[in-house]
C-alpha positions as CSV (number, residue, x, y, z in Angstrom):
1,M,20.2,-70.3,-114.2
2,A,18.8,-69.9,-110.8
3,T,22.1,-70.1,-108.0
4,A,21.1,-68.9,-104.6
5,N,20.1,-72.8,-103.4
6,L,23.0,-74.5,-105.1
7,V,25.5,-75.4,-101.9
8,K,22.6,-76.3,-100.0
9,R,22.4,-79.0,-103.1
10,L,25.0,-79.6,-102.9
11,Q,25.6,-80.0,-99.4
12,N,22.1,-82.2,-99.4
13,I,23.8,-84.8,-101.0
14,M,27.1,-84.8,-99.4
15,R,25.7,-85.6,-96.1
16,R,24.1,-89.2,-97.5
17,D,27.6,-90.0,-98.2
18,A,29.9,-91.8,-95.3
19,G,33.5,-90.5,-96.6
20,I,32.9,-86.6,-95.5
21,S,32.8,-85.1,-92.3
22,G,32.1,-81.8,-91.9
23,D,32.0,-78.6,-93.1
24,A,35.9,-78.8,-93.7
25,Q,35.7,-81.6,-95.8
26,R,32.4,-81.1,-97.7
27,I,33.8,-77.5,-98.3
28,E,36.8,-78.8,-99.8
29,Q,34.9,-81.5,-102.3
30,M,33.1,-78.4,-103.6
31,V,36.0,-75.8,-104.5
32,W,38.4,-78.7,-105.9
33,L,35.4,-79.5,-108.4
34,F,34.6,-75.6,-108.8
35,F,38.3,-74.8,-109.4
36,L,38.0,-77.5,-112.9
37,K,34.8,-76.5,-113.7
38,V,36.0,-72.7,-113.6
39,Y,39.1,-73.8,-115.8
40,D,38.0,-75.3,-118.1
41,A,35.8,-72.5,-119.5
42,Q,38.9,-70.3,-119.1
43,E,40.5,-72.8,-121.4
44,S,37.4,-72.5,-123.7
45,E,38.6,-68.7,-123.7
46,W,42.3,-68.8,-124.5
47,E,41.7,-71.2,-127.4
48,Y,39.6,-69.2,-128.6
49,K,42.2,-66.1,-128.4
50,A,45.0,-68.7,-129.2
51,S,43.1,-69.8,-132.5
52,R,42.2,-65.8,-133.2
53,A,46.1,-65.5,-132.8
54,G,46.7,-68.2,-135.2
55,T,48.9,-69.8,-132.4
56,P,48.6,-73.5,-130.9
57,F,46.7,-74.1,-127.7
58,R,48.2,-77.0,-125.4
59,S,46.1,-77.8,-122.0
60,I,48.2,-78.5,-119.3
61,I,45.8,-81.0,-117.8
62,P,46.0,-84.4,-119.8
63,E,42.9,-84.6,-122.0
64,R,41.0,-87.2,-120.8
65,F,41.2,-85.7,-117.3
66,R,39.7,-82.6,-118.4
67,W,36.0,-81.2,-117.2
68,R,34.5,-81.3,-121.3
69,N,35.9,-84.9,-121.2
70,W,34.7,-87.0,-118.1
71,A,32.0,-84.0,-116.3
72,H,29.4,-83.8,-118.8
73,S,25.9,-86.4,-118.6
74,K,24.3,-84.5,-121.0
75,D,24.9,-83.0,-124.7
76,A,24.1,-79.3,-125.7
77,E,20.4,-80.1,-126.0
78,G,20.2,-81.5,-122.9
79,K,19.5,-85.4,-123.8
80,E,21.1,-87.4,-121.7
81,L,24.5,-89.2,-122.9
82,G,24.1,-92.6,-121.5
83,T,28.0,-93.1,-121.4
84,A,28.8,-90.9,-118.2
85,L,30.9,-92.4,-115.2
86,T,29.2,-93.0,-112.2
87,G,29.5,-95.6,-108.9
88,D,33.0,-97.4,-108.7
89,E,34.1,-96.6,-111.9
90,L,34.1,-92.6,-111.4
91,L,35.6,-93.3,-107.4
92,S,38.5,-95.0,-109.8
93,F,38.5,-92.4,-112.3
94,V,38.9,-89.4,-109.8
95,G,41.2,-91.8,-108.0
96,E,43.4,-91.5,-111.3
97,L,42.9,-87.5,-112.1
98,F,44.3,-86.6,-108.4
99,A,47.1,-88.1,-109.2
100,A,47.9,-87.3,-113.0
101,L,47.2,-83.4,-111.3
102,K,49.6,-84.1,-108.3
103,G,51.9,-85.3,-111.2
104,I,52.2,-82.4,-114.0
105,V,55.5,-81.7,-114.8
106,V,56.0,-78.0,-114.0
107,T,59.1,-76.2,-115.2
108,P,60.6,-72.7,-114.6
109,G,59.2,-72.4,-118.4
110,T,55.6,-73.2,-117.4
111,P,52.6,-70.4,-118.0
112,L,51.6,-69.7,-113.5
113,R,47.9,-70.2,-115.0
114,Q,49.4,-73.9,-116.0
115,A,51.6,-73.7,-113.1
116,I,48.4,-73.3,-110.6
117,V,46.3,-76.7,-111.9
118,R,49.7,-78.6,-110.0
119,E,49.7,-76.4,-107.3
120,V,46.2,-76.3,-106.0
121,F,45.9,-80.0,-106.4
122,A,48.9,-80.5,-104.0
123,D,47.7,-80.0,-100.8
124,L,43.7,-81.3,-101.7
125,N,41.3,-84.4,-101.3
126,Q,39.0,-86.6,-102.7
127,Y,36.6,-87.8,-99.8
128,Q,33.5,-88.7,-101.3
129,K,33.1,-92.8,-101.0
130,N,29.6,-93.0,-102.7
131,G,30.5,-92.9,-106.6
132,I,26.6,-92.3,-107.6
133,L,26.8,-89.2,-105.3
134,L,29.9,-88.4,-106.1
135,R,28.2,-88.0,-109.8
136,Q,25.1,-86.3,-108.2
137,V,27.4,-83.6,-106.7
138,V,28.7,-83.2,-110.6
139,N,25.5,-83.0,-112.5
140,V,24.9,-80.4,-110.4
141,I,28.3,-78.1,-110.2
142,D,27.8,-79.0,-114.5
143,E,25.0,-77.2,-114.7
144,I,26.4,-74.0,-114.3
145,D,28.1,-72.2,-117.8
146,F,30.9,-70.2,-117.4
147,S,31.0,-68.6,-120.9
148,D,27.4,-67.6,-119.8
149,A,27.7,-64.0,-118.3
150,E,25.0,-63.9,-116.5
151,D,25.9,-67.5,-114.9
152,R,29.4,-66.3,-114.1
153,H,28.1,-63.0,-112.4
154,T,26.0,-65.3,-110.3
155,F,28.5,-67.2,-109.0
156,G,29.1,-64.7,-106.4
157,D,26.0,-66.3,-104.9
158,I,27.6,-69.8,-104.4
159,Y,30.7,-68.1,-103.7
160,E,29.5,-66.0,-101.1
161,G,27.5,-69.4,-99.7
162,I,31.0,-71.4,-99.9
163,L,32.4,-68.1,-97.8
164,K,29.6,-68.7,-95.5
165,D,30.3,-72.3,-94.5
166,L,34.0,-71.9,-94.4
167,Q,33.4,-68.7,-91.6
168,S,31.9,-72.0,-89.5
169,A,34.3,-73.9,-90.3
170,G,37.7,-72.2,-89.6
171,N,39.7,-71.8,-86.9
172,A,40.0,-69.1,-84.1
173,G,41.9,-66.4,-85.8
174,E,40.1,-66.8,-89.0
175,F,37.8,-64.3,-90.2
176,Y,36.9,-63.4,-93.8
177,T,36.0,-59.9,-94.3
178,P,32.6,-58.5,-95.3
179,R,32.4,-57.2,-98.9
180,A,31.1,-54.5,-97.9
181,L,34.3,-53.4,-95.8
182,T,37.1,-54.4,-98.6
183,D,35.1,-52.4,-101.4
184,F,34.9,-48.9,-98.4
185,I,39.0,-49.9,-97.6
186,V,40.1,-50.0,-100.9
187,A,38.1,-46.6,-102.1
188,R,39.6,-45.1,-99.2
189,L,43.1,-46.2,-101.0
190,D,42.3,-45.6,-104.6
191,P,44.4,-48.1,-106.0
192,R,45.3,-47.0,-109.6
193,L,46.4,-48.7,-113.1
194,G,50.1,-49.0,-113.5
195,E,50.6,-49.6,-109.4
196,R,50.4,-53.2,-107.3
197,F,48.2,-54.3,-104.7
198,G,49.1,-56.2,-102.0
199,D,47.7,-58.7,-99.5
200,F,49.9,-60.6,-97.7
201,A,47.3,-63.0,-95.9
202,S,44.8,-62.9,-98.6
203,G,42.8,-65.6,-97.7
204,T,40.1,-66.2,-100.6
205,G,40.9,-62.7,-102.4
206,G,38.5,-60.2,-101.2
207,F,40.3,-56.9,-100.9
208,L,42.0,-58.1,-104.3
209,V,38.8,-58.7,-105.8
210,S,37.7,-55.4,-104.5
211,T,40.5,-53.8,-106.0
212,L,40.2,-55.6,-109.5
213,S,36.4,-53.8,-109.8
214,H,38.3,-50.5,-108.8
215,L,40.6,-50.9,-111.2
216,R,38.2,-52.2,-114.3
217,A,36.8,-49.0,-114.6
218,Q,39.8,-46.7,-115.7
219,V,40.6,-49.2,-118.2
220,R,40.5,-47.3,-121.7
221,T,42.9,-48.9,-123.7
222,T,44.3,-52.4,-123.9
223,A,47.6,-51.0,-122.6
224,D,45.3,-50.8,-119.6
225,R,44.1,-54.3,-119.5
226,A,47.1,-55.8,-119.8
227,K,47.4,-53.7,-116.5
228,L,44.7,-55.6,-114.9
229,Q,46.5,-58.8,-115.3
230,T,49.2,-58.2,-113.0
231,A,47.6,-55.6,-110.7
232,V,47.1,-57.8,-107.5
233,L,49.4,-59.7,-105.3
234,G,48.3,-62.2,-103.2
235,Q,49.7,-64.5,-100.1
236,E,48.2,-67.4,-98.4
237,W,48.7,-70.5,-95.7
238,K,46.0,-72.4,-96.0
239,P,45.4,-74.5,-99.0
240,L,41.1,-74.2,-99.5
241,P,41.3,-70.3,-99.1
242,Y,44.1,-70.2,-101.5
243,L,42.3,-72.5,-103.9
244,L,39.0,-70.1,-103.7
245,S,41.3,-67.1,-104.1
246,I,42.3,-68.8,-107.4
247,T,39.2,-69.3,-108.3
248,N,37.9,-66.2,-107.6
249,L,40.4,-64.5,-110.0
250,L,40.0,-66.6,-113.0
251,L,36.5,-65.8,-112.7
252,H,37.0,-61.9,-112.8
253,N,39.3,-63.1,-115.9
254,V,42.7,-62.9,-114.4
255,D,44.7,-65.2,-116.8
256,E,47.3,-66.0,-114.4
257,P,46.0,-65.0,-110.4
258,D,49.5,-63.8,-108.9
259,I,48.7,-65.6,-105.8
260,R,51.6,-67.3,-103.5
261,H,50.5,-70.3,-101.2
262,M,52.9,-69.6,-98.8
263,D,53.6,-68.2,-95.2
264,S,54.0,-64.4,-95.3
265,L,55.9,-64.3,-91.7
266,G,58.2,-67.5,-92.4
267,R,61.2,-65.3,-94.1
268,R,63.0,-62.9,-92.4
269,L,61.8,-59.6,-92.9
270,R,64.8,-57.8,-93.5
271,D,64.6,-60.3,-96.4
272,W,61.4,-58.5,-98.0
273,K,61.8,-55.2,-100.0
274,P,59.4,-53.2,-100.4
275,D,57.2,-54.2,-103.2
276,C,53.6,-52.5,-103.4
277,D,52.2,-48.9,-104.0
278,V,48.7,-50.2,-102.4
279,I,48.2,-52.6,-99.1
280,G,44.8,-53.9,-98.3
281,M,44.7,-56.5,-95.5
282,N,42.8,-58.3,-92.5
283,P,45.5,-59.6,-91.1
284,P,44.7,-62.7,-88.9
285,Y,44.3,-62.4,-85.3
286,G,43.8,-63.8,-81.6
287,G,46.4,-66.7,-82.6
288,S,49.6,-67.6,-81.2
289,T,53.4,-67.9,-83.7
290,E,56.3,-70.2,-83.6
291,A,59.4,-69.0,-81.5
292,S,60.7,-69.8,-85.2
293,V,58.4,-67.0,-87.1
294,K,59.1,-64.4,-84.1
295,S,63.0,-64.9,-84.4
296,N,62.2,-63.5,-88.3
297,F,62.1,-60.3,-86.8
298,P,64.4,-57.5,-84.7
299,S,64.1,-58.4,-81.5
300,E,62.5,-55.3,-79.7
301,F,59.5,-56.4,-82.5
302,Q,59.0,-59.5,-81.4
303,T,55.4,-60.8,-80.4
304,S,53.5,-63.6,-80.9
305,E,50.7,-61.7,-82.3
306,T,50.3,-62.6,-85.6
307,A,48.1,-59.2,-86.1
308,D,51.1,-57.2,-84.8
309,L,53.5,-59.2,-87.4
310,F,51.9,-58.2,-90.1
311,I,52.4,-54.0,-89.2
312,L,55.7,-55.1,-89.2
313,L,55.9,-57.0,-92.8
314,I,53.4,-54.3,-93.9
315,M,55.3,-50.8,-93.0
316,Q,58.8,-53.4,-94.6
317,R,56.8,-54.2,-97.8
318,L,55.0,-50.8,-98.6
319,K,56.9,-48.4,-101.1
320,H,57.9,-44.9,-100.5
321,G,54.9,-42.7,-101.3
322,G,52.7,-45.7,-101.2
323,R,49.2,-46.2,-99.0
324,A,48.0,-48.6,-96.6
325,G,44.7,-50.2,-95.0
326,V,44.6,-52.5,-92.6
327,V,42.1,-53.7,-90.5
328,I,43.2,-54.6,-86.5
329,P,41.9,-55.5,-83.0
330,D,41.6,-53.2,-80.2
331,G,44.0,-54.8,-78.6
332,F,46.9,-53.5,-80.9
333,L,45.6,-49.6,-79.8
334,S,45.4,-50.7,-76.5
335,G,48.3,-52.5,-75.3
336,T,51.4,-51.2,-73.7
337,D,53.8,-54.4,-74.2
338,G,57.6,-53.6,-75.4
339,A,56.6,-55.1,-79.2
340,K,53.7,-53.1,-79.4
341,L,54.5,-49.9,-78.2
342,A,57.7,-50.8,-80.1
343,I,55.6,-50.8,-83.2
344,K,53.4,-48.1,-82.6
345,R,55.8,-46.0,-82.0
346,K,58.0,-46.6,-85.6
347,L,54.0,-46.3,-87.4
348,L,54.4,-42.8,-85.5
349,R,57.3,-41.9,-86.6
350,D,58.3,-43.4,-89.9
351,F,54.6,-43.4,-91.4
352,D,51.8,-40.8,-91.9
353,L,49.4,-42.8,-89.5
354,H,46.0,-40.4,-91.0
355,T,43.3,-42.3,-89.3
356,V,42.4,-45.0,-87.0
357,V,38.4,-46.0,-87.9
358,R,36.5,-47.7,-85.0
359,L,34.4,-50.1,-86.6
360,P,31.2,-51.7,-84.6
361,G,31.7,-55.4,-82.7
362,S,29.6,-57.5,-84.6
363,I,31.6,-56.5,-88.0
364,F,32.0,-60.4,-87.9
365,S,29.2,-61.7,-86.1
366,P,28.7,-64.6,-85.8
367,Y,31.8,-66.0,-85.7
368,T,33.9,-63.4,-83.2
369,P,33.3,-60.8,-80.6
370,I,36.5,-59.0,-81.2
371,A,36.2,-55.2,-81.9
372,T,38.2,-54.3,-85.3
373,N,39.2,-51.1,-86.5
374,I,40.9,-49.9,-89.6
375,L,44.3,-48.2,-89.7
376,F,44.9,-46.2,-92.4
377,F,48.7,-44.9,-92.9
378,D,51.3,-43.4,-95.7
379,R,54.8,-44.0,-96.2
380,P,56.2,-41.1,-97.1
381,A,58.4,-40.1,-100.5
382,A,61.0,-39.7,-98.8
383,T,62.6,-40.5,-95.3
384,P,61.6,-38.5,-92.7
385,Q,65.0,-36.6,-90.8
386,E,66.1,-37.5,-88.4
387,G,64.3,-36.6,-85.0
388,A,60.9,-35.9,-87.2
389,L,57.9,-37.0,-87.1
390,A,56.5,-38.6,-90.2
391,T,53.1,-38.7,-88.5
392,K,52.2,-34.8,-87.8
393,D,47.7,-35.6,-86.1
394,V,45.9,-38.8,-86.3
395,W,42.1,-38.3,-86.5
396,F,39.7,-41.2,-85.2
397,Y,36.5,-41.3,-86.5
398,R,34.2,-43.5,-84.3
399,L,31.5,-45.5,-87.0
400,D,28.4,-46.2,-84.6
401,M,25.2,-49.0,-85.8
402,P,23.3,-48.0,-88.5
403,D,19.6,-46.9,-87.4
404,G,17.5,-49.6,-86.8
405,I,20.3,-52.4,-86.5
406,K,21.5,-53.3,-83.2
407,H,23.9,-55.8,-84.4
408,F,25.4,-57.4,-88.2
409,S,24.5,-61.3,-88.2
410,K,24.4,-64.0,-91.0
411,T,21.2,-62.4,-92.1
412,K,21.7,-59.2,-91.6
413,P,25.2,-58.3,-92.9
414,M,27.4,-55.0,-92.9
415,R,26.3,-53.2,-96.7
416,L,28.6,-50.6,-98.1
417,E,26.0,-47.8,-97.2
418,H,26.7,-48.0,-93.3
419,C,29.7,-47.1,-94.4
420,K,28.2,-43.9,-95.9
421,P,28.5,-41.9,-92.7
422,I,33.3,-42.1,-92.9
423,E,32.7,-41.3,-96.4
424,D,31.1,-38.7,-96.0
425,W,33.0,-37.4,-92.5
426,W,36.4,-38.4,-94.7
427,N,36.1,-35.5,-97.1
428,D,35.0,-33.2,-94.5
429,R,36.8,-33.7,-91.7
430,R,35.8,-32.0,-88.3
431,E,35.6,-33.5,-84.8
432,I,32.0,-34.0,-83.5
433,I,31.8,-34.3,-79.8
434,G,28.8,-34.5,-77.4
435,E,27.6,-35.2,-74.1
436,D,25.0,-37.7,-75.0
437,I,27.7,-39.4,-77.7
438,G,31.0,-38.6,-76.2
439,E,34.0,-38.5,-78.7
440,K,33.1,-39.4,-81.8
441,S,35.6,-37.8,-83.6
442,R,38.6,-36.4,-83.0
443,R,42.0,-35.1,-84.0
444,F,45.0,-35.6,-81.8
445,S,48.8,-34.3,-82.3
446,A,51.7,-37.6,-83.1
447,K,53.6,-35.9,-80.1
448,E,50.5,-36.0,-78.0
449,L,50.2,-39.4,-78.1
450,L,54.3,-40.7,-78.2
451,G,53.4,-38.8,-75.0
452,G,50.4,-40.9,-73.4
453,N,52.8,-44.0,-74.3
454,C,50.7,-44.9,-77.8
455,N,47.8,-45.2,-76.6
456,L,45.4,-45.6,-79.6
457,D,41.9,-46.7,-77.8
458,L,40.7,-43.6,-78.4
459,C,36.8,-41.9,-79.3
460,K,35.9,-45.4,-78.0
461,F,31.9,-46.5,-78.2
462,P,30.0,-45.5,-75.2
463,V,29.2,-48.0,-72.7
464,K,26.0,-48.1,-71.5
465,Q,26.3,-47.5,-67.1
466,D,22.9,-49.2,-65.5
467,E,21.6,-47.0,-62.8
468,L,22.4,-47.9,-59.1
469,L,19.4,-47.7,-56.5
470,P,19.1,-47.9,-53.2
471,P,17.2,-51.0,-51.8
472,R,14.3,-49.3,-51.0
473,E,13.7,-47.5,-54.2
474,L,15.0,-50.4,-56.3
475,M,12.0,-52.7,-54.7
476,A,9.4,-50.1,-55.0
477,R,10.5,-49.4,-59.0
478,Y,10.0,-53.2,-59.5
479,R,6.7,-53.1,-57.6
480,E,5.6,-50.0,-60.0
481,Q,6.9,-52.1,-63.3
482,R,5.5,-55.3,-62.7
483,G,2.3,-53.7,-61.5
484,E,2.5,-52.0,-65.1
485,V,3.1,-55.3,-67.0
486,D,0.3,-57.2,-65.2
487,A,-2.0,-54.6,-66.5
488,A,-0.7,-55.2,-69.6
489,I,-1.3,-58.6,-70.0
490,D,-4.9,-58.4,-68.3
491,A,-5.9,-55.9,-70.7
492,V,-4.7,-58.6,-73.7
493,L,-6.3,-61.1,-71.9
494,A,-9.7,-59.5,-71.5
495,K,-9.4,-58.6,-75.3
496,I,-9.4,-62.6,-76.1
497,E,-12.3,-63.1,-73.9
498,T,-14.3,-60.5,-75.7
499,L,-13.1,-62.1,-78.7
500,L,-14.7,-65.5,-77.9
501,G,-17.9,-64.4,-76.2
502,E,-17.0,-64.5,-73.1
503,D,-17.6,-61.6,-69.9
504,P,-14.2,-60.9,-69.1
505,K,-14.1,-60.9,-65.2
C-alpha cells in the first residue's frame, strides 16, 4: 500500500477533533494506536512459532482488547463488518482498554516482550473526544498489514513522518539524529555479533536500528540470529520517544527490546559498571540539569550541561577494548570551565580520542543552528600506566557542505553519500591544508592539546570576511552595481515589450 501520505491523513482527521491540541497530542494518539497494531502483528508471529514448537501461547493483553478483536471494520475480503465500534461506544471501550493495559499484572517472571505493554501505556493518554473521528483514525491505521513484508518495510515512511512532527513538537535540546548520521557512525564503530551496543539517551531508537541493520549482514546461523536479539541496549526518559523506540525495534524483529524507561543521569556515576562494548549516541544538550543530578557525579566533573555529563557516563560504561562515537556540540570542544577541562583531560589521558569530525552547522536544521561534532574514542584494553597518555594523536577532519547545497533542511536532509568524503579520508588519513580552504584536516598530539588548555576547537569552518572599503570607493562600487542591475532590468523589459508587439523606447 502507499504510505507516504498516511501521517498527513491521520493529522487531517485529528485536527477536526476538539480533544486534540497541537502536534504533541496528535503524535501520542498515533503512537499508542500504532503500537497496538504492530504488537498484534508480532503476536501473530509468536503464536505461529509457538504452534510449530507445540507450546501454548497466551497474550498478556486481555482477549477483547487485542487489536484483532476490536479494531477491524472490514473482513479479509474488504467487506464492511457492520459490527465495528464507533462513536460514544468506541470512546467508552477505549477507556476500558487503557484501564486494563495500565493495570496488567507484571511479575519478575513475566517475559520482557509482554511486560513492555503495561510499561508503555503507563504514561499515555487517549485524547480524542469524537468517537466517529477516532474510528476513522483506527480504520486508516488498520489498512497497514504488518504481516506483509512490503508494508512492514514502507512503515519507515510513516515513521519518518512521525519523527519530523516529533522534532517540531520537541523541547529545546531534543534533536533527532538523521538516519544518514547514525548509519555513518555505526559503520565507523563496526559493532560485531556478540558485542553489546548501548545508547543511554536512545530517543526513538535511531542508533539501535542502524546497529541492527549493520549486524544483520553478519548473521549466518540460528545462533547468530539469537545474538541479534540481545545486541542493543537503550535508555530513554521521555515517554513518547520511548514508545516509538519500542515499536521501532518490534518492527525490526527484536522480540524483547531491551529499552529502559529511565533517566540515565539519575543514578550515581560510580554505581554503573562497564557494560557496553560499543556506544553510539547523540546526547541531549543545551539544557541544564537539576542539582540532584549533578550530585551523582564527582565534584570536579559537576556541571549543568547534560552533554558533558553523558560523556562521563559513556566513559564509565564503556568496556576495556570498547569504542564510542558521540555527537557533541561545539561548546564542549572550546569550553574552558573547570568541569569541561577536567572531562577533556580525562578523555585524553584515560581514553584514545583518535578522531574529531567537525559537522556542518545545518545538520539539524531547521530545529537548531547549534554546530555539532563527532568524537570517536576507544577505551584501552588495559588501564594506562601512571603518567602515560592513552591518546597519542588526535585527527581532526572538517566535513564541508556538498557541492551545490548551501545548507541541509527538511526538504534537503543529510544523506549517507554526503559522508563519502569522510569515509575516503578515514582509511587514508592525511593532513589537508590550503590557503583557500584553511585547515580541513590536521593531526595534533595529545601533549599539544593538553598544553593548549585542551582546546579541541580546531580545523574550524572558514568565516567569510566582508571586504571593508573606504567610503568613496564603497559609494562608487554601489553606483556601478546599481547601474548593472538597472541595465539588466531594462533589457528584460525590452524583450517583454517586443513580445507584446510594442516598440521599446
